[in-house]
Structures are given as C-alpha cells and as structure tokens.
N, C-alpha and C positions, 0 to 999 in steps of 0.2 A: 518261659519265665526264667529269670536270672536267679541263680542260687547264691546265697550269701552266708559267709561264716564269720563268727565274731571272736576276737580276742579281747577280753575285758580285764580290768585291773583287779577286781576283787569279787567276793561273793554277792554283795548287794547289786552290783552292776549285772552280774549273771542272772539274778532273780528278775531284774527288769527285762532282760532279753528273752528269758524263758517264759515269760508271761504270755498266756494265750491271746490277750488283747493286743499285745505288741506284735505277735506273730500274724494275727489277722490284719493289722494295719500294714505290715510289710507286704502281705499277699494282695490285699484288696486295693490299697492305695499306691503302692510302690512297684507292684509286679515283681516282688522279690520273694523267693522261697528260702526260709530259714533252714540251714543245715545244722544238725546237732551231732555231737556235743559242742558247747561253747567252751573255748579254752580260757581258763581263769589263770592269769599270771601270778596271782597270789599276793597282791597288795603293792603298796607304794615301794618304789625302789626296784621293782622287777621290770617295769616298762622303760627300757632304755635301748639304745641302738645295739649294744653288745648282746642283748638277750632277745630282742623282739624278733630277730630272724629265726630263732629256735621255736618261738611260739607260732609264727606264721607257718613254718615248715611242719610243725606238729598238726596244725589245723588242716593244711593241705593233705597231709597223709591220712588224717582221720576222716575227712568229709569231702575233700576236693571241690571246694566252692568255686563258682565263677568269679566272685568278688570277695575281698577280705576287708573287714571293718574292724578298727580298733577303737574301743571306748575307754577313756581314762579320766581321772580327776586331775584338776589343775594343782590342788594342794599347795597354794602359794607359800604357806609358812614352811613347808617341808621340801618342796620340789622345785618349782619354777615360778618366777614372778608374773609371767604372762603366757598366754596361749601359744604364741609363736615360739617362745623358748621351750615350752613343754613339748610341742610337736617336734622341734629340733632334737630334743633329748630322746624322744621315742624313735624318730626316724620315719620315713614314709616309703622306703624301698619295698616294692612288691605288695603295697597296701593301697587299696582303692579309696578308703576314707578313714581319716583319723579325726575323731570327735572328742573334744575335751569339755567335760562338765566344769563350768567355772566354779571355783572353790572345790566342790565335791558334788557327787550325784544327788546327795540328800537335799541339795538346794532345789532340785526338781520336785521333790516332795513338797517343799514349802510353797512352790509355785502353783501346785494344783489346789486351788482354794476349796473346791468341792470336797476332795478327799481329806484335806486338813480339817474342814468343818465337821465332817463325819467322825474323824478320829477324836477331835476335841469335844464333840457334841456342843459346839458353839456356832450359831448361825452368823455371827458377826465377824468371824476371823478373816483377816486378809493380811498377807505379808507383802508389804510395799516393794521391797527390794530383796528377793530371796537369794540372789547371788552376791549380795553385799553385806552379809551378816558380819558383825564385829569379830566373831570367832568362827570356827568351822560350823557349817550348817547342822551337823550332828549335835553340837552344843546348843545351838539355837532351838532345835526340836526339844531338847531336855528342858531348857528354860521356859519355853512356851507351855509345855505340859505342866510344869511346876506352878507357873503363874495362874494357870486355869484350873488347878487342883485336879488334874487328870493323871492317869497312869502314864509314866514316861515311856520312852522308846526301849528302855532296858539297856543291857550291856552289849548285846549282839546286834550289830548292824544288819547282818544277814537275816536273823529272825525277825527284826523289825521290818525290813524291806519286804519279806515274805508276807507278813501280817498286813502291812500297809497296802500292798498291791492286792492281796486277796480279800481282806475284810473291809477295806475302806475304798476300794475301787480306784486306786491311783491310775491316772491316765496320762501318759506322756504327751498326748496331743493337747490336753488342757494345760499342762505345764508349759508347753511350747507357745500357747496363746497368751500367756502372761506377758504384759508389756515390758517387764523388767527381768526376763529370763532368756537372754539371747542365746545362751549355749544350747538350751533345749530346742529352741526354734531352729538354730543352725543344724542340729542333728536331724530333726524331722525333715526339714527342707532338703538337705543333702541326701537323705535316704530316698526321698521322692524322685530326685534327679538321677540316682545311681543306675537304674535300669535303662 
C-alpha cells in the first residue's frame, strides 16, 4: 500500500482529510494509507512557491510519505482567477497531486445533497451549481440557512466542518458525483489513480 501525506490550506480542509470515512475511501478504493499528522498551512496566502517547500519538507520529516498531496482553495476573489494560475502560485515541485477546490472547499458541502438535506431538515434541497455561487460558498451556506430558518454555520469554518462531517455525514464521494462539482470529482478520481 502506498502511503500519502497531505498539506492543506486550512483547518476545514484538515477536518475533511482526518475524517474516518475519507481515510477508509483512501484505503479501500485507492490503496492509499493516510499518514498523520496532516500539515495545515494556516490559511490563504500561505500556499505559494516560496513557502510550499517548507510545508512539504515538514511533512516529509514528520511522516515520510511515499506521495505528497496538496489541497487548497481557489479563492478567486482573493488569490487566483483560475485553477491553472492557482497551481502555478503553489508550485508542483516534489508534490504528487495538487487539488484545488473551485472557489472553496465549502462548495463540496453544498454539493453533497444528502448531507445538506440532513443539516437543513429539508428533503427538497438541491444546489444546482455549488461551485458557482455568487459569493464564497461559506456565504451561500449562511444565506441558505437563513432562508430556511435553520441555525447557520456559525463563525468558525473549522467547527462547522467538524459538525457537518460528523453530524450530517458529509461524504466527499457524494459531492464528487454532483454533476456541477468538477473539482471534487477531479480530487476523487486523481486519488484513485495515485497508487
């Protein structure tokens, strides 16, 4: 089995990778063994060529994985207008897979219809284009909750990610099956090919 280590952009992404369901997917469907700890780059602005080498080196020193994966948000308003430019900003030297969540990883939450329906307690919810929200997906989550008279995601993306994954059974594979969530699909399919 091939071992993999992750460098992620922030605490929400880290929660996704640390999730047991994700670890099981890596092991059973991708023949990949997750090595811990996951290196958290600490948010937007930290994932760039001048810093990524330090994170990759830190990961190698901590867990010595066979393969290194970087997961980051596109953040088009703050960072880069397209995935190719975002990958260029991060760099790909000594990295086996760079995956970019279009807009932000919270778009993947919007793409998991089953988890969203559980969170909202509405059987009719469906987000047509989760990666094309007018504002950041985080803002879309807040707006949806408000419109449905539900408790919003709160102020902490990390706490919400933890709750959404644990309590509402978020599944990256379901998000990847959404017809309008190509970045989740890309991530899942490239993980399957990595081993």
